[in-house]
C-alpha positions as CSV (number, residue, x, y, z in Angstrom):
1,M,-30.7,43.6,-33.1
2,S,-30.8,39.9,-32.5
3,G,-30.5,37.4,-35.2
4,N,-32.7,34.4,-36.0
5,I,-31.0,31.5,-34.6
6,Q,-34.4,30.5,-32.6
7,L,-36.1,30.5,-35.8
8,L,-33.6,28.1,-37.2
9,S,-33.8,25.9,-34.2
10,D,-37.7,25.9,-34.2
11,T,-37.8,25.1,-38.0
12,L,-35.8,22.3,-37.6
13,A,-37.6,21.4,-34.7
14,Q,-40.8,21.8,-36.3
15,A,-39.9,19.4,-39.2
16,R,-38.8,16.8,-36.9
17,G,-42.3,17.1,-35.3
18,E,-43.8,16.3,-38.4
19,N,-41.4,12.9,-38.8
20,R,-39.6,14.5,-41.7
21,A,-36.3,16.1,-42.6
22,A,-35.9,19.7,-43.3
23,L,-35.0,20.7,-46.7
24,I,-32.2,23.4,-47.2
25,A,-31.7,24.8,-50.4
26,Y,-28.2,26.8,-51.2
27,L,-27.9,29.9,-53.9
28,P,-25.1,32.3,-54.3
29,A,-25.9,35.8,-53.8
30,G,-25.4,37.9,-57.1
31,F,-26.2,35.1,-59.5
32,P,-27.3,35.6,-62.0
33,T,-27.7,39.0,-60.8
34,V,-28.1,40.8,-57.5
35,D,-31.9,41.2,-58.0
36,G,-32.2,37.8,-60.0
37,G,-30.3,36.0,-56.8
38,I,-32.9,37.5,-54.5
39,E,-35.8,36.2,-56.7
40,A,-34.2,32.7,-57.0
41,V,-33.8,32.3,-53.2
42,K,-37.4,33.4,-52.6
43,A,-38.6,31.1,-55.4
44,A,-36.8,27.9,-53.6
45,L,-38.4,29.1,-50.2
46,D,-41.7,29.6,-51.8
47,G,-41.5,26.3,-53.5
48,G,-40.7,24.4,-50.2
49,A,-37.4,24.8,-48.9
50,D,-37.3,25.2,-45.2
51,V,-34.2,27.1,-45.0
52,V,-31.9,28.8,-47.5
53,E,-28.1,29.1,-47.2
54,V,-27.0,32.4,-49.4
55,G,-23.4,31.7,-50.7
56,L,-21.0,34.6,-50.4
57,P,-19.1,34.2,-53.7
58,H,-15.5,33.7,-53.3
59,S,-12.7,33.5,-56.1
60,D,-11.1,30.3,-54.3
61,P,-13.9,28.1,-53.4
62,V,-12.4,25.2,-51.8
63,L,-15.7,23.2,-51.2
64,D,-17.4,24.0,-54.4
65,G,-17.4,22.1,-57.4
66,P,-17.6,23.6,-61.2
67,V,-21.1,24.5,-61.0
68,I,-21.1,26.7,-58.2
69,Q,-17.8,27.8,-59.2
70,T,-19.2,29.0,-62.4
71,A,-22.1,30.8,-60.7
72,D,-19.7,32.6,-58.3
73,D,-17.5,33.6,-60.9
74,I,-20.6,35.3,-62.8
75,A,-21.6,37.1,-59.5
76,L,-17.9,38.4,-59.0
77,R,-17.7,39.5,-62.4
78,G,-21.2,41.2,-61.8
79,G,-19.3,43.1,-59.1
80,V,-21.3,41.6,-56.1
81,K,-20.4,42.6,-52.6
82,I,-20.9,41.9,-49.2
83,A,-23.7,44.6,-48.9
84,D,-25.5,42.6,-51.7
85,V,-25.5,39.2,-49.8
86,M,-26.7,41.0,-46.6
87,R,-29.7,42.5,-49.0
88,T,-30.1,38.9,-50.1
89,V,-30.7,37.7,-46.6
90,R,-32.9,40.6,-45.5
91,E,-35.1,40.7,-48.6
92,A,-35.6,36.7,-48.6
93,H,-36.1,36.6,-45.2
94,G,-38.6,39.5,-45.0
95,A,-40.5,38.1,-48.0
96,T,-41.0,34.5,-46.6
97,G,-40.1,34.7,-42.7
98,K,-38.2,31.6,-43.1
99,P,-34.7,31.1,-41.7
100,V,-31.8,32.3,-44.1
101,L,-28.1,31.7,-43.4
102,V,-24.9,32.7,-44.7
103,M,-22.4,30.2,-46.3
104,T,-18.9,31.5,-46.5
105,Y,-15.2,31.1,-46.5
106,W,-13.4,32.7,-43.6
107,N,-11.2,35.4,-45.7
108,P,-14.1,37.7,-46.6
109,I,-15.4,37.9,-43.1
110,D,-11.7,38.5,-41.6
111,R,-11.3,41.3,-44.1
112,Y,-14.7,42.7,-43.5
113,G,-14.4,42.6,-39.9
114,I,-16.0,39.9,-37.4
115,E,-18.1,42.5,-35.4
116,R,-19.2,44.4,-38.4
117,F,-20.2,41.2,-40.4
118,T,-22.2,39.7,-37.5
119,A,-24.0,42.9,-36.7
120,E,-24.9,43.3,-39.9
121,L,-26.4,39.7,-41.0
122,A,-28.2,39.8,-37.6
123,E,-29.7,43.5,-38.5
124,A,-30.7,41.7,-42.0
125,G,-32.6,38.9,-40.2
126,G,-30.0,36.3,-40.8
127,A,-30.0,32.9,-38.7
128,G,-26.4,32.3,-38.9
129,C,-23.2,31.3,-40.8
130,I,-21.9,28.1,-42.3
131,L,-18.2,28.2,-42.4
132,P,-16.4,25.4,-44.0
133,D,-13.0,26.5,-43.7
134,L,-12.8,28.0,-40.1
135,P,-10.8,25.6,-37.9
136,V,-12.7,25.1,-34.3
137,E,-9.7,26.0,-32.7
138,E,-9.4,29.6,-34.1
139,A,-13.1,30.2,-34.4
140,G,-13.3,31.7,-30.4
141,V,-13.8,35.3,-31.5
142,W,-16.0,34.6,-34.1
143,R,-18.3,32.2,-31.7
144,E,-18.3,35.2,-29.1
145,H,-19.8,37.7,-31.7
146,A,-21.9,35.2,-33.2
147,E,-23.7,34.3,-29.7
148,K,-23.7,38.1,-28.9
149,H,-26.0,38.5,-32.1
150,G,-28.1,35.7,-32.2
151,L,-26.4,33.9,-35.0
152,A,-25.9,30.1,-35.5
153,T,-22.0,28.9,-36.1
154,V,-22.6,25.9,-38.2
155,F,-19.3,23.9,-38.7
156,V,-18.7,21.1,-41.6
157,V,-17.9,17.7,-40.5
158,A,-16.6,14.7,-43.1
159,P,-16.6,11.0,-43.5
160,S,-12.7,11.3,-42.7
161,S,-13.6,13.0,-39.2
162,R,-12.6,10.9,-36.3
163,D,-14.8,10.5,-33.4
164,A,-13.1,12.6,-30.9
165,R,-12.6,15.2,-33.7
166,L,-16.5,15.0,-34.1
167,A,-17.1,15.8,-30.4
168,K,-14.9,18.7,-30.5
169,I,-16.5,19.9,-33.7
170,T,-20.3,19.5,-32.4
171,E,-19.5,20.8,-29.1
172,A,-18.4,24.2,-30.6
173,G,-21.2,24.5,-33.4
174,S,-24.8,25.8,-33.2
175,G,-27.8,25.7,-35.3
176,F,-27.2,22.3,-36.7
177,V,-24.1,20.4,-37.8
178,Y,-23.5,20.2,-41.8
179,A,-22.3,16.6,-42.7
180,A,-20.5,16.5,-45.8
181,S,-21.7,13.2,-47.4
182,L,-18.5,12.4,-49.2
183,M,-14.7,13.6,-49.6
184,G,-14.7,16.0,-52.3
185,V,-16.4,19.0,-53.5
186,T,-19.9,20.0,-54.3
187,G,-22.0,18.8,-57.1
188,T,-24.9,16.4,-58.3
189,R,-23.9,12.7,-57.9
190,A,-25.7,9.4,-59.0
191,S,-25.9,8.3,-55.5
192,V,-25.4,9.8,-52.0
193,G,-23.5,6.8,-50.3
194,E,-23.6,4.8,-47.3
195,Q,-20.5,7.1,-46.0
196,A,-23.1,9.6,-45.4
197,Q,-25.4,7.5,-43.1
198,D,-22.4,6.3,-41.1
199,L,-21.1,9.8,-40.8
200,V,-24.5,10.9,-39.3
201,R,-24.8,8.0,-37.1
202,R,-21.2,8.8,-35.5
203,T,-22.0,12.6,-35.5
204,R,-25.3,12.0,-33.5
205,A,-23.3,10.1,-31.0
206,T,-21.6,13.5,-30.1
207,T,-24.5,16.2,-30.0
208,E,-28.1,17.0,-29.7
209,L,-28.0,19.1,-32.6
210,P,-29.6,18.4,-36.0
211,V,-27.3,16.8,-38.6
212,C,-28.2,17.9,-42.0
213,V,-26.2,16.2,-44.9
214,G,-24.8,18.0,-48.1
215,L,-23.1,17.5,-51.2
216,G,-24.4,15.2,-54.1
217,V,-28.3,15.2,-53.5
218,S,-30.0,16.4,-56.8
219,N,-33.7,14.6,-57.0
220,A,-36.4,13.6,-54.9
221,E,-35.4,9.9,-54.7
222,Q,-31.9,11.3,-53.3
223,A,-33.6,13.6,-51.0
224,A,-36.0,10.8,-49.7
225,E,-32.6,8.4,-49.4
226,V,-31.2,10.9,-47.4
227,A,-34.0,12.0,-45.3
228,S,-34.5,8.6,-44.0
229,F,-31.4,8.9,-41.8
230,A,-30.8,12.6,-41.3
231,D,-32.5,15.5,-40.2
232,G,-32.0,17.9,-43.0
233,V,-31.1,17.4,-46.7
234,I,-29.0,20.2,-48.3
235,V,-29.3,20.9,-52.0
236,G,-27.1,23.4,-54.0
237,S,-25.6,22.7,-57.3
238,A,-28.8,21.1,-58.7
239,F,-30.5,24.4,-57.9
240,V,-27.7,26.5,-59.3
241,K,-27.6,24.2,-62.5
242,R,-31.1,25.0,-63.3
243,L,-30.5,28.9,-63.3
244,L,-27.5,28.0,-65.4
245,D,-29.5,26.0,-67.8
246,A,-32.4,28.2,-68.0
247,P,-33.1,30.4,-71.3
248,D,-34.0,33.3,-69.3
249,Q,-35.0,34.4,-65.7
250,A,-38.3,33.4,-65.7
251,A,-38.0,30.1,-66.7
252,G,-35.0,29.9,-64.0
253,L,-37.3,31.2,-61.2
254,E,-39.9,28.2,-62.4
255,A,-37.4,25.7,-62.7
256,V,-36.3,26.4,-59.1
257,R,-39.4,26.4,-57.6
258,E,-40.2,23.3,-59.4
259,L,-37.1,21.6,-57.8
260,A,-37.8,22.8,-54.7
261,A,-41.5,21.3,-54.4
262,D,-39.9,18.0,-56.0
263,L,-37.4,17.9,-53.4
264,A,-39.7,18.9,-50.6
265,E,-41.9,15.9,-51.6
266,G,-38.9,13.7,-51.3
267,V,-38.0,14.5,-47.9
268,R,-41.6,13.8,-46.8
269,R,-41.4,10.4,-48.4
270,G,-38.2,9.7,-46.8
271,A,-39.9,10.2,-43.3
């Protein structure tokens, strides 16, 4: 069965055709529970997210700040497994018809088996993977299997990436390019700086792929700012914080839905 890379590409192209950035939400699988996490992903998509990244919780999440680390810890202590991540992808995509990716560090895939992971993700209706710690030079086998199963391989670029390095990364990637807006870890920020705009400009000079910006966006104003120069706006910690701060699951889901609607309005305002 083939994965949904084409759906991802079509979704991003549709947003561009509407003269706006796409809204990409991030939520970890298994948080606050497996079932609760599935409902949270659905809520983000129902609220207005165009795409969702489902995080595969990891004990050493080098890109993630304290909010997502807290959620990952809760999910891991709850016993979340890769099968639960696949179920989250399957049910979220099945319920909404929207593209769902997995964001994961390399070690869990390496241990699980590349062929097994890509085949199961495609069967679940997944659109691809974001792989923040997989060097392009070591990605050949992964890319071969991902392409065979119709999955996008999304690499992360950073403000420190030199132009030649950007070209190497974007040539190897597919789906879109994840541009980290700043040096550091995930988390909400008071502002998403000029570094992000410069990185998008330099990345676009190397590729036709959409360039989507993450790290730091937490409200409609920031979403509108990033949407004015990027093809997509990625929001994670702000969604996770809404769930962490909620008194119960129903309130958490409503908070996720409301934030998605607010951010969706923001990306349209930034057009």
